[in-house]
C-alpha positions in Angstrom: 118.8 124.1 96.7 121.2 123.2 93.9 120.1 122.8 90.3 122.1 123.3 87.1 119.0 123.5 84.9 115.6 124.5 86.2 112.9 123.3 83.8 109.7 123.9 85.8 108.5 125.5 89.0 105.0 124.7 90.5 103.7 126.3 93.7 101.0 125.8 96.3 100.5 127.8 99.5 102.8 125.5 101.5 104.9 123.5 99.0 106.7 124.1 95.7 108.0 121.7 93.0 111.2 122.0 91.1 112.1 120.0 88.0 115.6 119.7 86.6 117.5 117.2 84.6 117.9 114.9 87.6 114.2 114.6 88.3 111.4 116.3 90.3 111.8 117.5 94.0 109.3 119.0 96.4 110.3 121.5 99.0 108.8 123.6 101.8 109.3 127.4 101.5 112.0 127.3 104.2 114.1 125.2 101.8 113.5 121.9 103.6 113.2 119.0 101.2 109.9 117.1 101.4 110.3 114.3 98.8 111.8 113.4 95.5 109.4 111.8 93.1 110.2 108.2 92.1 109.6 108.5 88.4 109.6 105.4 86.2 108.9 105.7 82.5 108.6 109.5 82.5 111.1 111.7 80.7 111.3 115.1 82.5 112.6 117.0 79.4 109.2 116.6 77.8 107.2 118.0 80.8 105.9 121.5 81.1 103.4 123.5 83.2 100.5 122.0 81.2 101.6 118.4 82.0 102.5 118.7 85.7 100.1 119.9 88.5 100.8 120.2 92.2 98.4 120.3 95.1 99.1 120.2 98.9 99.0 116.4 99.0 99.2 115.2 95.4 101.2 115.6 92.2 99.7 114.7 88.9 102.0 114.1 85.9 101.0 113.3 82.3 102.8 110.1 81.2 105.3 111.0 78.4 105.1 107.6 76.8 101.3 107.2 77.1 99.7 110.7 76.8 96.3 109.3 77.6 97.4 108.5 81.1 98.0 110.7 84.2 100.2 109.3 87.0 99.5 110.4 90.5 102.1 110.7 93.3 102.0 111.6 97.0 103.8 114.7 98.0 104.9 113.4 101.4 106.6 110.2 100.2 107.2 110.8 96.5 105.8 107.4 95.7 103.2 106.7 93.0 99.7 106.2 94.4 98.7 102.6 93.9 96.0 101.9 91.3 95.0 105.6 90.9 96.3 106.3 87.4 93.8 108.4 85.5 93.0 107.0 82.1 91.4 108.9 79.3 90.2 107.8 75.8 92.2 110.6 74.0 95.5 112.3 74.3 95.6 114.7 77.2 96.9 118.3 76.6 96.6 120.0 80.0 95.9 118.9 83.6 95.1 120.9 86.8 94.6 119.7 90.4 92.3 121.6 92.8 93.9 123.1 95.8 90.9 123.1 98.2 89.7 120.4 100.5 91.2 117.1 101.9 93.0 114.5 99.8 89.8 112.4 99.6 88.2 115.2 97.6 91.1 115.9 95.2 89.8 116.6 91.7 91.6 116.8 88.4 90.5 118.9 85.5 91.9 117.9 82.1 91.7 119.2 78.5 92.1 116.6 75.7 93.1 117.0 72.1 89.6 117.9 71.1 89.8 120.8 73.6 87.1 119.2 75.7 87.2 119.9 79.5 86.7 116.9 81.8 86.5 116.6 85.6 87.4 113.4 87.5 88.1 112.3 91.0 91.7 111.5 91.9 91.2 109.4 95.0 88.4 107.2 93.8 87.5 105.5 90.5 84.5 107.4 89.2 83.2 108.4 85.8 84.7 111.4 84.1 82.3 114.3 83.4 82.5 116.7 80.5 82.1 120.2 81.6 82.7 122.2 78.4 84.0 122.1 74.8 86.4 124.3 72.8 88.4 125.1 76.0 91.7 127.0 75.6 92.8 127.2 79.3 91.7 126.2 82.8 92.5 127.2 86.4 91.4 126.3 89.9 90.8 128.8 92.6 93.3 128.9 95.5 90.8 129.4 98.3 87.8 127.4 97.2 86.4 124.7 94.9 85.8 127.2 92.0 87.0 126.5 88.5 87.5 128.9 85.7 88.1 128.3 82.0 88.2 130.0 78.6 85.6 128.1 76.6 84.4 129.1 73.1 85.9 132.6 73.5 84.1 133.2 76.8 85.1 133.2 80.5 83.2 130.4 82.2 83.2 130.0 86.0 81.9 126.9 87.9 81.3 127.9 91.5 81.3 124.2 92.6 82.2 121.8 89.8 82.3 118.8 92.2 78.5 119.1 92.2 78.6 116.5 89.4 79.7 113.9 92.0 76.8 114.8 94.4 73.8 116.2 92.5 74.7 116.8 88.9 71.2 118.3 88.2 72.5 121.5 89.9 75.5 121.9 87.6 73.9 124.5 85.3 72.8 126.5 88.3 76.4 126.8 89.6 77.9 128.0 86.3 78.2 131.5 85.1 79.4 132.8 81.7 80.9 136.3 81.4 79.5 137.7 78.2 81.4 140.9 78.5 84.8 139.2 78.1 86.1 138.1 74.7 89.1 135.8 74.3 91.2 134.6 71.5 92.2 131.0 70.9 95.8 131.6 72.1 94.8 133.4 75.4 95.9 131.7 78.6 94.7 132.0 82.1 97.5 133.0 84.5 95.9 132.8 88.0 92.7 132.6 89.9 93.3 134.1 93.4 90.4 135.0 95.6 87.8 136.7 93.4 90.2 137.8 90.7 91.1 136.0 87.4 94.1 137.1 85.4 94.7 136.1 81.8 97.5 136.8 79.2 96.3 137.8 75.8 97.9 135.7 73.0 98.4 138.4 70.4 100.3 141.0 72.4 101.0 139.4 75.8 98.9 141.9 77.8 97.7 140.8 81.2 94.0 141.3 81.9 92.2 141.0 85.2 88.5 140.0 85.7 86.5 140.1 88.9 83.9 137.6 90.0 81.5 137.7 93.0 83.2 137.0 96.4 80.2 135.3 97.9 81.0 131.7 96.9 84.4 131.9 98.6 82.8 133.2 101.7 80.3 130.3 101.6 83.1 127.7 101.3 84.9 129.3 104.2 81.8 129.1 106.5 81.2 125.5 105.5 84.8 124.5 106.1 84.4 125.9 109.7 81.1 124.0 110.1 79.3 127.4 110.4 76.1 126.1 108.8 73.8 128.7 110.3 76.0 131.5 109.1 76.1 129.9 105.6 72.3 129.9 105.5 72.2 133.5 106.5 74.7 134.4 103.8 72.6 132.7 101.2 69.5 134.5 102.4 71.3 137.8 102.2 72.6 137.2 98.6 69.4 135.6 97.3 70.9 133.8 94.4 70.0 130.3 93.2 73.7 129.5 92.6 74.5 130.1 96.3 71.6 127.9 97.5 72.7 125.2 95.0 76.3 125.2 96.3 75.0 125.1 99.9 72.6 122.2 99.1 75.4 120.0 97.6 77.8 120.8 100.4 75.2 120.0 103.0 74.3 116.7 101.4 78.0 115.7 101.3 78.4 116.6 105.0 75.1 115.0 106.1 73.6 118.3 107.2 70.0 117.4 106.4 68.3 120.5 107.9 70.5 122.8 105.9 70.1 120.7 102.7 66.3 120.8 103.1 66.3 124.6 103.5 68.6 125.0 100.5 66.6 122.8 98.2 63.4 124.5 99.3 64.8 127.9 98.2 65.6 126.6 94.7 62.1 125.0 94.3 63.4 121.4 94.2 60.3 120.0 96.0 61.1 116.4 95.2 64.5 116.6 96.8 63.0 118.3 99.8 60.7 115.4 100.3 63.6 112.9 99.9 65.7 114.7 102.4 62.8 114.6 104.9 62.5 110.9 104.3 66.2 110.4 105.0 65.9 112.4 108.2 63.2 110.0 109.5 65.4 107.0 109.2 66.2 105.9 112.8 69.8 104.7 112.2 72.9 106.7 111.2 74.0 103.9 108.9 70.6 103.9 107.1 70.8 107.7 106.6 74.4 107.5 105.3 73.4 104.8 102.9 70.5 106.9 101.5 72.8 109.9 101.2 75.3 107.8 99.2 72.4 106.6 97.0 71.3 110.2 96.5 74.8 110.8 95.2 74.5 107.8 92.8 77.0 105.8 94.8 74.9 102.6 94.9 77.8 100.2 95.7 78.9 102.4 98.6 75.3 102.5 99.9 75.0 98.7 99.8 78.4 98.3 101.6 77.3 100.7 104.4 74.1 98.7 105.0 75.7 95.3 104.9 78.5 96.3 107.2 75.9 97.6 109.7 73.9 94.4 109.5 70.9 96.1 107.9 70.2 93.3 105.5 66.6 94.0 104.8 67.3 97.7 104.2 69.9 96.7 101.6 67.4 94.3 99.9 64.7 97.0 100.0 67.1 99.5 98.4 67.7 97.2 95.4 63.9 96.5 95.2 63.3 100.2 95.0 65.9 100.5 92.2 64.3 97.5 90.4 67.6 95.6 90.8 65.7 92.4 91.5 68.5 90.0 90.7 70.9 91.7 93.2 68.1 91.8 95.8 67.6 88.0 95.3 71.3 87.4 95.5 71.5 89.2 98.9 68.4 87.4 100.1 69.9 84.0 99.2 73.3 84.8 100.7 71.8 85.9 104.0 68.9 83.3 103.9 66.2 85.9 104.6 63.4 87.7 102.7 63.5 85.5 99.7 59.7 85.5 99.6 59.8 89.3 99.9 61.9 89.6 96.8 59.7 87.2 94.9 56.6 89.0 96.0 57.8 92.4 94.7 59.1 90.8 91.6 55.7 89.3 90.8 54.0 92.6 91.4 56.4 94.3 89.0 55.7 91.7 86.3 51.9 92.0 86.8 51.9 95.8 86.7 53.8 95.8 83.4 52.1 92.7 81.9 55.4 90.8 81.5 56.5 87.2 81.8 59.4 86.1 83.9 62.6 85.8 81.8 65.3 86.0 84.4 67.2 82.7 84.8 67.7 83.4 88.5 64.0 83.6 89.2 63.2 80.6 87.0 65.3 78.2 89.0 63.2 75.3 90.5 64.2 76.0 94.1 63.2 79.7 93.7 59.9 79.0 92.0 59.0 76.6 94.9 59.1 79.5 97.5 55.6 80.4 98.6 54.6 84.1 98.5 52.3 85.0 101.4 51.8 88.7 101.7 50.5 88.5 105.3 53.7 86.8 106.3 55.8 89.2 104.3 54.2 92.3 105.8 54.7 90.9 109.3 58.4 90.3 108.6 58.8 93.8 107.2 57.2 95.3 110.3 59.4 93.2 112.5 62.5 94.5 110.6 61.3 98.1 111.2 60.9 97.5 114.9 64.2 95.8 115.2 66.0 98.7 113.4 64.2 101.3 115.7 65.4 99.2 118.7 69.1 99.3 117.8 71.4 101.2 120.2 71.5 104.9 119.5 68.7 104.7 116.9 66.7 107.9 116.6 65.6 110.2 113.7 68.0 112.9 112.6 68.1 116.0 114.8 66.4 114.4 117.8 
């Protein structure tokens, strides 16, 4: 490795990044070169450890010409990922990529000029979520999904920040604040290895170490190995709501409904227990996957799953349950089925809320001419249920 001027070194467990005047290169620890980043419009002399972040499969770099943008590169090829630039509404001051999980679950934590901490997904276009304010520094854990930050002079740890993409109601349950640790505005986090956090004090440069509970790391390890029974036993031993909350979100993401039901039951989320039981009774795997996507607020993904599987009525029914009557009608017209079903539920909705029809789609003459016969509608619904149960491989979850 030859470099006249070394401006930055970033490391992961298998790769490291070097930045010099000629650009940015990625190497393995045996010295074998992996890739050279193909930079365009980025001046390396303005980059530092706060504007470059490396993960096992992704490199994130703050755009030097547009500080509201983060450019994403692949470590294997060095090419910029297509259409995955991260845009923020304010100048970005610091970025950090998580080290745990596959590339599809890569997350980026960023601090903007207001010192607000946001979390976003790198692989998919999703909404950014604000995690904290008055943030001085942030670090990801090397062995798990945990995130630590110095916020408002306190040490804040999120055991599973990605919960915002699965069940954001559980975010407060998976966050702890160390009240015994006081930080200044110039203090910086140095590392977060295992269950130990190290920080450098801004006034004298002293390095301080803080310990957190090791149980979340153990839980992530069991889930990564698909040891769900062992994960449940660990949560029963620890007896903390935070552990059950982590397990619930991981189980939902992996489609482990029995584990999710047990986890939600132990944190008294009775409504979600009932919904998980409802999902388990759906006879087709595609139907269950769509409901799990809907549970995670991914409505478009749920619709796509159902349409690709040919479950047209279940897609229409999903939009009726969500009161998306216009989209339900659009699907019914496109597939020439259940138009009267959509009109029937629309009429019931208007009657219950004592409203008049105002939607132009439902006021079209050809739609108003459709006859609503509830006996016929109920027969069609029952026929759809029987047809779904008769599909090859259709059976409730766990049977």
